[in-house]
MARDRENPA-61082 format. One line per 10 residues: their letters; for each residue z, y negated, x negated of N, C-alpha, C. Coordinates in Angstrom, 1 decimal, decimal comma. Example, Ala and Ser with C-alpha at 12.3 -4.5 7.8 and 13.67 -1.06 7.14 Angstrom:
2
as> 7,8:5,7:-13,2:7,8:4,5:-12,3:7,8:3,3:-13,2; 7,1:2,2:-12,8:7,1:1,1:-13,7:7,9:0,0:-12,9 $
! end
This chain:
253
msrkraliad> 90,7:-146,1:-188,5:91,5:-146,2:-187,3:92,1:-144,8:-187,1; 93,5:-144,8:-186,8:94,1:-143,5:-186,5:93,6:-142,9:-185,2; 93,8:-141,5:-185,1:93,4:-140,9:-183,8:94,1:-141,4:-182,6; 95,4:-141,7:-182,8:96,2:-142,2:-181,7:95,7:-143,6:-181,3; 95,4:-144,4:-182,3:94,9:-145,8:-182,0:93,5:-145,7:-181,3; 92,7:-144,8:-181,7:91,4:-144,6:-181,1:91,5:-144,1:-179,7; 92,4:-143,2:-179,4:92,6:-142,7:-178,1:93,1:-143,8:-177,1; 94,0:-144,7:-177,6:94,5:-145,8:-176,8:93,3:-146,7:-176,5; 92,5:-147,0:-177,5:91,4:-148,0:-177,3:90,4:-147,4:-176,3; 90,1:-146,1:-176,4:89,1:-145,4:-175,5:89,7:-145,4:-174,1 $
tfcltkrrrc> 91,0:-145,2:-174,0:91,6:-145,1:-172,6:91,4:-146,4:-171,9; 91,5:-147,5:-172,6:91,5:-148,8:-171,9:90,1:-149,4:-171,9; 89,1:-148,8:-172,6:87,8:-149,4:-172,6:87,1:-149,1:-171,2; 86,9:-150,2:-170,5:86,4:-150,1:-169,1:84,9:-149,8:-169,0; 84,1:-150,5:-169,8:82,7:-150,2:-169,7:82,0:-150,5:-171,0; 80,7:-150,3:-171,2:80,0:-150,6:-172,4:79,4:-152,0:-172,3; 79,8:-152,7:-171,2:79,1:-154,0:-171,0:79,9:-155,1:-171,8; 81,0:-154,8:-172,4:81,7:-155,7:-173,3:82,3:-156,9:-172,6; 82,5:-156,9:-171,3:83,2:-157,9:-170,6:84,5:-157,5:-170,1; 85,5:-158,4:-169,9:86,8:-158,1:-169,6:87,1:-158,3:-168,1 $
aadsvtdgaa> 87,1:-157,2:-167,4:87,4:-157,2:-165,9:88,7:-157,8:-165,6; 89,7:-157,5:-166,4:91,1:-158,0:-166,1:91,1:-159,5:-166,2; 90,3:-160,1:-167,0:90,3:-161,6:-167,1:89,3:-162,3:-166,2; 88,6:-161,5:-165,4:87,6:-162,0:-164,5:88,1:-162,4:-163,2; 87,4:-163,3:-162,5:87,7:-163,7:-161,2:86,7:-163,0:-160,3; 87,2:-162,4:-159,2:86,3:-161,7:-158,3:86,3:-162,2:-156,9; 86,9:-163,4:-156,7:87,0:-163,9:-155,3:85,7:-164,3:-154,7; 84,6:-164,5:-155,5:83,4:-164,8:-154,9:82,9:-166,2:-155,3; 81,9:-166,7:-154,6:81,1:-167,8:-154,9:81,9:-169,1:-155,0; 82,9:-169,3:-154,1:83,6:-170,5:-154,0:84,3:-170,9:-155,4 $
dirsslqylm> 84,5:-169,9:-156,2:85,2:-170,1:-157,4:84,3:-170,6:-158,6; 83,0:-170,5:-158,4:82,1:-170,9:-159,5:82,3:-172,4:-159,9; 82,4:-173,2:-158,9:82,7:-174,7:-159,1:84,0:-174,9:-159,9; 85,0:-174,2:-159,4:86,3:-174,4:-160,1:86,3:-173,9:-161,5; 85,6:-172,8:-161,7:85,5:-172,2:-163,0:84,7:-173,2:-163,9; 83,7:-173,8:-163,4:83,0:-174,8:-164,2:83,9:-175,9:-164,6; 84,7:-176,4:-163,6:85,6:-177,5:-163,9:86,6:-177,1:-164,9; 87,1:-175,9:-164,8:88,1:-175,4:-165,8:87,5:-175,4:-167,2; 86,3:-174,8:-167,4:85,6:-174,7:-168,7:85,3:-176,1:-169,2; 85,0:-177,0:-168,4:84,7:-178,4:-168,8:85,9:-179,1:-169,3 $
tlfsrklfnd> 87,1:-178,7:-168,9:88,3:-179,3:-169,5:88,5:-178,9:-170,9; 87,8:-177,8:-171,3:87,9:-177,3:-172,7:86,9:-178,0:-173,6; 86,0:-178,8:-173,1:85,0:-179,5:-173,8:85,7:-180,7:-174,5; 85,4:-180,9:-175,8:86,0:-181,9:-176,6:85,2:-183,2:-176,5; 85,5:-184,1:-175,5:84,8:-185,3:-175,3:85,0:-186,3:-176,5; 86,2:-186,3:-177,1:86,4:-187,3:-178,2:85,6:-187,0:-179,4; 85,2:-185,7:-179,5:84,4:-185,3:-180,7:83,1:-186,0:-180,8; 82,6:-186,5:-179,6:81,3:-187,2:-179,5:81,5:-188,6:-179,0; 82,8:-189,1:-179,2:83,1:-190,5:-178,8:82,8:-190,8:-177,4; 83,0:-189,7:-176,6:82,8:-189,7:-175,1:81,3:-190,1:-174,7 $
slppvvlkhq> 80,4:-189,8:-175,6:79,0:-190,2:-175,3:78,2:-189,1:-174,6; 78,8:-187,9:-174,6:78,2:-186,7:-174,0:78,9:-186,3:-172,7; 78,2:-185,9:-171,7:78,9:-185,3:-170,5:79,5:-184,0:-170,9; 80,6:-183,5:-170,2:81,1:-182,2:-170,5:80,0:-181,1:-170,3; 79,9:-180,2:-171,3:78,8:-179,2:-171,3:79,5:-177,8:-171,3; 78,9:-176,9:-170,4:79,4:-175,5:-170,4:78,1:-174,7:-170,5; 78,3:-173,6:-171,2:77,2:-172,6:-171,3:77,3:-171,6:-170,1; 76,1:-171,4:-169,5:76,2:-170,5:-168,3:76,9:-169,2:-168,5; 76,6:-168,6:-169,7:77,2:-167,3:-170,0:78,7:-167,4:-170,1; 79,3:-168,5:-170,3:80,8:-168,7:-170,4:81,4:-168,3:-169,0 $
lyslhndkts> 80,6:-168,5:-168,0:81,1:-168,2:-166,6:81,2:-166,6:-166,5; 80,4:-165,9:-167,2:80,5:-164,4:-167,2:81,8:-163,9:-167,7; 82,5:-164,7:-168,5:83,8:-164,3:-169,0:84,9:-164,4:-168,0; 84,6:-165,1:-166,9:85,5:-165,3:-165,8:85,2:-164,6:-164,5; 83,9:-164,2:-164,4:83,5:-163,5:-163,2:82,7:-162,2:-163,5; 83,0:-161,2:-162,8:82,4:-159,9:-163,0:81,0:-159,8:-162,7; 80,6:-160,4:-161,6:79,2:-160,2:-161,1:78,3:-161,3:-161,6; 77,4:-161,0:-162,6:76,5:-161,9:-163,1:75,5:-162,4:-162,1; 75,0:-161,5:-161,2:74,1:-161,9:-160,2:74,6:-162,9:-159,3; 75,9:-162,7:-158,9:76,5:-163,7:-158,0:76,7:-165,0:-158,7 $
vdkqvnelre> 77,1:-165,0:-160,0:77,2:-166,2:-160,7:75,9:-167,0:-160,8; 74,8:-166,3:-161,1:73,5:-166,9:-161,2:73,1:-167,5:-159,8; 73,4:-166,8:-158,8:73,0:-167,2:-157,4:73,7:-168,5:-157,1; 75,0:-168,5:-157,4:75,8:-169,7:-157,0:75,5:-170,9:-157,9; 75,2:-170,7:-159,2:74,7:-171,7:-160,1:73,4:-172,3:-159,5; 72,5:-171,5:-159,1:71,2:-172,0:-158,6:71,4:-172,8:-157,3; 72,3:-172,4:-156,5:72,6:-173,1:-155,3:73,2:-174,5:-155,6; 74,1:-174,6:-156,6:74,6:-175,9:-157,0:73,5:-176,8:-157,6; 72,5:-176,1:-158,3:71,4:-176,9:-158,8:70,5:-177,4:-157,7; 70,2:-176,5:-156,8:69,3:-176,9:-155,7:70,0:-178,0:-154,8 $
ngellmfqlg> 71,3:-178,0:-154,7:72,0:-179,0:-154,0:72,2:-180,4:-154,7; 71,7:-180,4:-155,9:71,8:-181,6:-156,7:73,1:-181,8:-157,4; 74,0:-180,9:-157,4:75,3:-181,0:-158,0:75,3:-180,7:-159,5; 74,4:-179,8:-159,9:74,4:-179,3:-161,2:73,1:-179,3:-161,9; 73,0:-179,6:-163,1:71,8:-179,5:-163,9:71,9:-178,5:-165,0; 70,7:-177,8:-165,3:70,7:-176,8:-166,3:69,7:-177,1:-167,4; 70,0:-176,8:-168,6:69,2:-177,2:-169,8:69,0:-175,9:-170,7; 67,8:-175,8:-171,2:67,5:-174,7:-172,1:67,8:-175,2:-173,5; 68,8:-174,5:-174,2:69,1:-175,0:-175,5:68,2:-174,3:-176,6; 67,7:-175,0:-177,5:66,7:-174,5:-178,4:67,1:-173,4:-179,3 $
fdseafalvf> 68,4:-173,3:-179,6:68,8:-172,3:-180,6:68,8:-170,9:-180,1; 68,7:-170,6:-178,8:68,7:-169,3:-178,2:68,0:-169,3:-176,9; 67,1:-168,5:-176,7:66,3:-168,5:-175,4:67,2:-168,1:-174,2; 68,3:-167,5:-174,5:69,2:-167,1:-173,4:70,4:-168,0:-173,2; 70,4:-169,1:-174,0:71,5:-170,1:-173,9:71,1:-171,2:-173,0; 71,8:-171,4:-171,9:71,6:-172,4:-170,9:72,8:-173,3:-170,7; 72,7:-174,6:-170,9:73,8:-175,5:-170,7:73,8:-176,0:-169,3; 75,1:-176,1:-168,8:75,3:-176,6:-167,4:76,1:-177,9:-167,5; 75,6:-178,9:-166,7:76,3:-180,2:-166,7:76,3:-180,7:-165,2; 77,4:-181,2:-164,8:77,4:-181,8:-163,4:76,5:-183,0:-163,4 $
aedyrtkvlq> 75,7:-183,1:-162,4:74,6:-184,1:-162,3:75,2:-185,5:-162,4; 76,3:-185,7:-161,7:76,9:-187,1:-161,8:77,4:-187,5:-163,2; 77,9:-186,5:-163,9:78,4:-186,7:-165,2:77,2:-187,0:-166,1; 76,1:-186,3:-165,9:74,9:-186,5:-166,7:74,3:-187,9:-166,4; 74,2:-188,3:-165,2:73,7:-189,6:-164,8:74,6:-190,7:-165,5; 75,9:-190,6:-165,4:76,8:-191,6:-165,9:76,6:-191,8:-167,4; 76,6:-190,7:-168,2:76,5:-190,8:-169,6:75,1:-191,2:-170,1; 74,0:-190,8:-169,4:72,7:-191,2:-169,7:72,6:-192,7:-169,5; 73,0:-193,2:-168,4:72,9:-194,7:-168,1:73,8:-195,5:-169,1; 74,9:-194,9:-169,4:75,8:-195,5:-170,4:75,1:-195,7:-171,7 $
geagietlgt> 74,4:-194,7:-172,1:73,7:-194,8:-173,4:72,4:-195,7:-173,3; 71,9:-195,9:-172,1:70,7:-196,7:-172,0:71,0:-198,2:-171,7; 72,3:-198,5:-171,6:72,7:-199,9:-171,2:72,1:-200,9:-172,2; 71,3:-201,9:-171,7:70,7:-202,9:-172,5:69,5:-202,5:-173,3; 69,0:-201,4:-173,0:67,8:-200,9:-173,7:66,6:-201,0:-172,8; 65,4:-201,2:-173,4:64,2:-201,5:-172,6:63,8:-200,3:-171,8; 64,2:-199,1:-172,1:63,8:-197,9:-171,4:64,7:-197,6:-170,2; 65,7:-198,5:-169,9:66,6:-198,3:-168,8:65,9:-198,1:-167,5; 65,0:-199,0:-167,1:64,3:-198,9:-165,8:63,6:-197,6:-165,6; 62,9:-197,1:-166,6:62,2:-195,8:-166,5:63,1:-194,7:-166,4 $
vekflaklip> 64,2:-194,7:-167,1:65,2:-193,6:-167,0:65,9:-193,6:-165,7; 66,2:-194,8:-165,1:66,8:-194,9:-163,8:65,8:-194,3:-162,7; 64,6:-194,5:-162,9:63,5:-194,0:-162,0:63,5:-192,5:-162,1; 63,6:-192,0:-163,3:63,6:-190,5:-163,6:64,8:-189,9:-162,9; 66,0:-190,4:-163,1:67,2:-189,9:-162,6:67,2:-189,9:-161,0; 66,6:-190,9:-160,5:66,5:-191,0:-159,0:65,7:-189,9:-158,4; 64,7:-189,5:-159,2:63,8:-188,4:-158,7:64,4:-187,0:-159,0; 65,1:-187,0:-160,1:65,6:-185,7:-160,6:66,8:-185,2:-159,9; 67,8:-186,0:-159,8:69,2:-185,6:-159,3:69,2:-185,1:-157,9; 68,5:-185,7:-156,9:68,6:-185,2:-155,5:68,4:-183,7:-155,3 $
gcsdlsfnke> 67,9:-183,0:-156,3:67,7:-181,5:-156,0:66,6:-180,9:-156,8; 66,3:-181,5:-157,9:65,3:-180,9:-158,8:65,9:-179,8:-159,6; 65,5:-178,6:-159,6:66,1:-177,5:-160,3:65,2:-177,0:-161,5; 64,2:-177,8:-161,9:63,3:-177,5:-163,0:64,0:-177,6:-164,3; 63,7:-176,7:-165,2:64,1:-176,8:-166,6:63,1:-177,6:-167,5; 61,9:-177,6:-167,0:60,9:-178,3:-167,8:59,8:-178,9:-166,8; 59,0:-179,7:-167,3:58,0:-180,4:-166,5:56,7:-180,5:-167,2; 55,6:-180,2:-166,5:54,3:-180,4:-167,2:53,7:-181,7:-166,8; 52,6:-182,0:-167,5:52,0:-183,4:-167,4:51,5:-183,7:-166,0; 50,9:-182,7:-165,3:50,4:-182,9:-164,0:51,5:-183,2:-163,0 $
qmlkeflftd> 52,6:-182,5:-163,2:53,8:-182,7:-162,4:54,4:-184,1:-162,6; 54,5:-184,5:-163,8:55,0:-185,9:-164,1:54,1:-187,0:-163,6; 52,8:-186,8:-163,7:51,9:-187,8:-163,3:51,7:-187,9:-161,8; 51,5:-186,7:-161,2:51,1:-186,6:-159,7:52,3:-186,5:-158,8; 53,4:-185,7:-159,2:54,5:-185,5:-158,3:55,5:-186,6:-158,5; 55,9:-186,9:-159,7:56,9:-187,9:-160,0:56,3:-189,3:-160,2; 55,0:-189,4:-160,3:54,3:-190,7:-160,4:54,7:-191,5:-161,6; 54,8:-190,8:-162,8:55,1:-191,6:-164,0:53,8:-191,8:-164,8; 53,7:-192,8:-165,5:52,5:-193,1:-166,4:52,8:-192,5:-167,7; 51,7:-192,4:-168,5:51,8:-191,8:-169,9:52,8:-192,6:-170,7 $
peitqlvksg> 52,8:-194,0:-170,7:53,7:-194,8:-171,4:55,2:-194,5:-171,0; 55,4:-194,3:-169,7:56,7:-194,0:-169,2:57,2:-192,7:-169,7; 56,3:-191,7:-169,7:56,7:-190,4:-170,2:57,2:-190,5:-171,7; 56,5:-191,3:-172,5:56,8:-191,6:-173,8:58,2:-192,2:-173,9; 58,5:-193,1:-173,0:59,8:-193,8:-172,9:60,9:-192,7:-172,6; 60,7:-191,8:-171,8:61,6:-190,8:-171,4:61,9:-189,9:-172,6; 60,9:-189,6:-173,4:61,1:-188,8:-174,6:61,9:-189,6:-175,6; 61,6:-190,9:-175,7:62,3:-191,7:-176,6:63,8:-191,8:-176,2; 64,1:-191,8:-175,0:65,5:-192,0:-174,5:66,3:-190,7:-174,6; 65,6:-189,5:-174,8:66,2:-188,2:-175,0:66,4:-187,4:-173,7 $
vltvrdagsw> 66,0:-187,9:-172,6:66,1:-187,1:-171,3:65,0:-186,0:-171,2; 64,0:-186,2:-172,0:63,0:-185,2:-172,2:62,8:-184,9:-173,7; 62,5:-183,6:-174,0:62,1:-183,3:-175,3:60,8:-182,5:-175,2; 59,9:-182,6:-176,2:58,6:-181,9:-176,2:58,8:-180,4:-176,2; 58,2:-179,7:-175,3:58,2:-178,2:-175,2:57,0:-177,7:-175,9; 55,8:-178,2:-175,5:54,6:-178,0:-176,2:53,6:-179,0:-175,7; 52,3:-178,9:-176,1:51,4:-180,0:-175,7:51,3:-180,1:-174,1; 51,7:-181,2:-173,6:51,6:-181,4:-172,2:52,7:-180,9:-171,3; 53,9:-180,6:-172,0:55,0:-180,2:-171,2:56,3:-180,6:-171,9; 57,4:-180,8:-171,2:58,6:-181,3:-171,8:59,8:-180,5:-171,1 $
wlsipnsgkf> 60,9:-180,3:-172,0:62,1:-179,8:-171,5:63,0:-180,9:-171,0; 63,7:-180,7:-169,9:64,8:-181,6:-169,5:65,9:-181,4:-170,6; 66,4:-182,6:-171,1:67,4:-182,5:-172,2:68,6:-183,4:-172,0; 69,6:-183,2:-172,8:70,8:-184,0:-172,9:70,7:-184,9:-174,1; 70,6:-186,2:-173,9:70,4:-187,1:-175,0:71,6:-186,9:-176,0; 71,2:-187,0:-177,3:72,2:-186,9:-178,4:73,0:-185,6:-178,4; 72,3:-184,5:-178,0:73,0:-183,2:-177,9:72,9:-182,4:-179,2; 72,1:-182,9:-180,2:71,9:-182,2:-181,4:73,3:-181,9:-182,1; 74,2:-182,9:-182,1:75,5:-182,7:-182,8:76,3:-181,6:-182,1; 76,2:-181,6:-180,7:76,9:-180,5:-180,0:76,4:-179,1:-180,4 $
ikyfikgrka> 75,1:-179,0:-180,4:74,5:-177,7:-180,8:74,9:-177,2:-182,2; 74,9:-178,2:-183,1:75,3:-177,9:-184,5:76,8:-177,4:-184,6; 77,7:-178,1:-183,9:79,1:-177,8:-183,9:79,3:-176,4:-183,2; 78,6:-176,3:-182,1:78,7:-175,0:-181,3:78,4:-173,8:-182,1; 77,2:-173,8:-182,8:76,7:-172,7:-183,5:77,7:-172,4:-184,7; 78,1:-173,4:-185,4:79,1:-173,2:-186,5:80,4:-172,7:-186,0; 80,9:-173,2:-184,9:82,1:-172,7:-184,4:82,1:-171,3:-183,9; 81,0:-170,9:-183,3:80,8:-169,5:-182,8:80,8:-168,6:-184,0; 80,1:-168,9:-185,0:80,0:-168,1:-186,2:81,4:-167,9:-186,9; 82,2:-169,0:-186,9:83,5:-169,0:-187,5:84,5:-168,2:-186,7 $
vlgmvkksky> 84,4:-168,3:-185,4:85,4:-167,5:-184,5:85,0:-166,0:-184,6; 83,7:-165,7:-184,6:83,3:-164,3:-184,7:83,8:-163,8:-186,1; 83,8:-164,6:-187,1:84,2:-164,2:-188,4:85,7:-163,9:-188,4; 86,5:-164,7:-187,6:87,9:-164,4:-187,5:88,2:-163,0:-186,9; 87,4:-162,7:-185,9:87,5:-161,4:-185,3:87,2:-160,3:-186,3; 86,1:-160,5:-187,0:85,6:-159,4:-187,9:86,6:-159,2:-189,1; 87,2:-160,3:-189,6:88,1:-160,2:-190,7:89,5:-159,7:-190,3; 89,8:-159,6:-189,0:91,0:-159,0:-188,6:91,1:-157,5:-188,8; 92,3:-157,0:-188,9:92,5:-155,5:-189,1:91,7:-154,7:-188,1; 90,9:-153,8:-188,6:90,0:-152,9:-187,8:88,9:-153,7:-187,1 $
geilkteleg> 88,7:-155,0:-187,5:87,7:-155,8:-186,8:88,0:-156,1:-185,4; 89,3:-156,2:-185,0:89,7:-156,5:-183,6:90,9:-157,3:-183,6; 91,1:-158,0:-182,5:92,3:-158,9:-182,4:92,6:-159,1:-181,0; 93,9:-159,3:-180,6:94,2:-159,6:-179,3:93,8:-161,0:-178,9; 93,3:-161,2:-177,7:92,7:-162,5:-177,3:93,8:-163,5:-177,4; 95,0:-163,2:-177,0:96,1:-164,2:-177,1:96,4:-164,6:-178,5; 96,3:-163,7:-179,4:96,5:-164,0:-180,8:95,4:-164,9:-181,4; 94,2:-164,6:-181,0:93,0:-165,5:-181,4:93,2:-166,9:-180,8; 93,6:-167,0:-179,6:93,8:-168,3:-179,0:94,8:-169,1:-179,7; 95,8:-168,5:-180,4:96,8:-169,2:-181,1:96,5:-169,5:-182,5 $
rrttsqvkfq> 95,3:-169,0:-183,0:95,0:-169,2:-184,4:94,7:-170,7:-184,7; 95,1:-171,1:-185,9:94,7:-172,5:-186,3:93,3:-172,5:-186,6; 92,6:-173,6:-186,1:91,2:-173,7:-186,3:90,9:-174,2:-187,7; 89,7:-173,8:-188,2:89,2:-174,2:-189,5:88,4:-175,5:-189,3; 87,9:-176,0:-190,4:87,0:-177,2:-190,3:85,7:-176,9:-189,7; 85,3:-175,6:-189,6:84,1:-175,2:-188,9:84,2:-175,1:-187,4; 85,5:-175,1:-186,9:85,7:-175,0:-185,5:86,1:-176,3:-184,9; 85,2:-177,0:-184,3:85,4:-178,4:-183,8:85,9:-178,4:-182,3; 85,6:-177,3:-181,6:86,0:-177,2:-180,2:87,3:-176,5:-180,0; 87,9:-176,5:-178,8:89,1:-175,8:-178,6:88,8:-174,3:-178,8 $
mkyhihdimg> 89,7:-173,5:-179,3:89,5:-172,1:-179,5:89,1:-171,4:-178,2; 89,7:-171,7:-177,1:89,4:-171,1:-175,8:87,9:-171,3:-175,4; 87,4:-172,4:-175,8:86,0:-172,7:-175,5:85,1:-171,7:-176,2; 85,3:-171,4:-177,4:84,5:-170,5:-178,2:84,8:-169,0:-177,7; 86,1:-168,7:-177,3:86,4:-167,4:-176,9:85,6:-167,1:-175,6; 85,5:-168,0:-174,7:84,8:-167,8:-173,5:83,3:-167,6:-173,8; 82,8:-168,2:-174,9:81,4:-168,1:-175,3:81,2:-166,7:-175,8; 82,0:-166,2:-176,8:81,7:-164,9:-177,4:81,9:-163,8:-176,4; 82,9:-164,0:-175,4:83,1:-162,9:-174,4:81,9:-162,9:-173,4; 81,5:-164,1:-172,9:80,4:-164,2:-171,9:79,1:-163,8:-172,5 $
aelveciqtt> 78,9:-164,1:-173,8:77,6:-163,7:-174,4:77,6:-162,2:-174,9; 78,7:-161,5:-174,7:78,9:-160,1:-175,1:78,7:-159,9:-176,6; 79,2:-160,9:-177,4:79,2:-160,8:-178,8:80,4:-160,0:-179,3; 81,4:-159,8:-178,4:82,5:-158,9:-178,8:82,7:-157,9:-177,6; 83,3:-156,8:-178,0:83,7:-155,9:-176,9:85,1:-156,3:-176,4; 85,3:-156,2:-175,1:86,6:-156,5:-174,5:87,3:-155,2:-174,1; 88,4:-154,9:-174,5:89,1:-153,7:-174,2:90,5:-154,0:-173,7; 90,9:-153,5:-172,5:92,2:-153,7:-171,9:93,2:-152,8:-172,5; 94,3:-153,3:-173,0:95,4:-152,5:-173,6:96,7:-153,0:-172,9; 97,7:-152,2:-173,2:99,0:-152,6:-172,6:99,6:-153,9:-173,2 $
sgtllrcvdg> 99,0:-154,3:-174,3:99,4:-155,6:-175,0:98,5:-156,8:-174,6; 97,5:-156,5:-173,8:96,6:-157,5:-173,4:95,2:-157,2:-173,7; 94,3:-158,2:-173,6:92,9:-158,0:-173,9:92,6:-158,0:-175,4; 92,0:-156,9:-175,9:91,6:-156,8:-177,3:90,1:-157,1:-177,4; 89,8:-158,0:-178,4:88,5:-158,4:-178,7:88,1:-157,6:-180,0; 87,0:-156,9:-179,9:86,5:-156,1:-181,0:85,1:-156,6:-181,5; 85,0:-156,8:-182,7:83,7:-157,3:-183,3:82,6:-156,3:-183,1; 81,5:-156,7:-182,7:80,3:-155,9:-182,5:79,4:-156,0:-183,7; 79,2:-154,9:-184,4:78,4:-154,9:-185,6:77,1:-155,6:-185,5; 76,9:-156,5:-186,5:75,6:-157,2:-186,6:75,7:-158,6:-186,1 $
nvn> 76,8:-159,0:-185,5:76,9:-160,4:-184,9:77,3:-161,4:-185,9; 77,9:-161,0:-187,0:78,3:-161,9:-188,1:77,8:-161,4:-189,4; 77,2:-162,3:-190,2:76,7:-161,9:-191,5:77,9:-161,8:-192,5 $
! end
């Protein structure tokens, strides 16, 4: 990189936190819901034959809002109010999926139509959605607080609303989400690869948004860009030409 180019980049580098303040919303808590709604419009429903509810990763919100603490607080309020559900995704301990509770309910029941587990799943949703903010449940909680029997817990695992965490505890889960996770991981790696292969390992955000997707990228490009920005997998640098995304060493093999 030339000295002139380096000076320009350094001049517009805002912080070492790798997020883009110019692209961020700073109006406060009221915008979290609208940000979620926007990000969910980028979710490819048709890719899963409309069997999954729109899914957003919590860190994608960080690409739109400067204050992580405020984002986390407002997300938790939405969860406590029964509007939003959060799920721990197995591929990364820091990756949390967010789904609007009503969308989750609709898709789960749609998938359970005509199946013997429907009654148990309906009972679970009735207890879960009014304001449960748990990511996982232990056996004592399921038996004594939610009043499920062992056979009913087995049915919930079979239906996919619970997955085994360890002996005697279960994660809340999104049924049939394995395909989503597979596509998400492949797409993230492919988009990071595009950044790395660009000249100097950096590319303007607008240019990346306009790139033709490869067979590895199933989601809209903007969906993945909000992912790599929010997860701080790229550095974000403000320039006179717009936001520059720079590959961070070690994020792509």
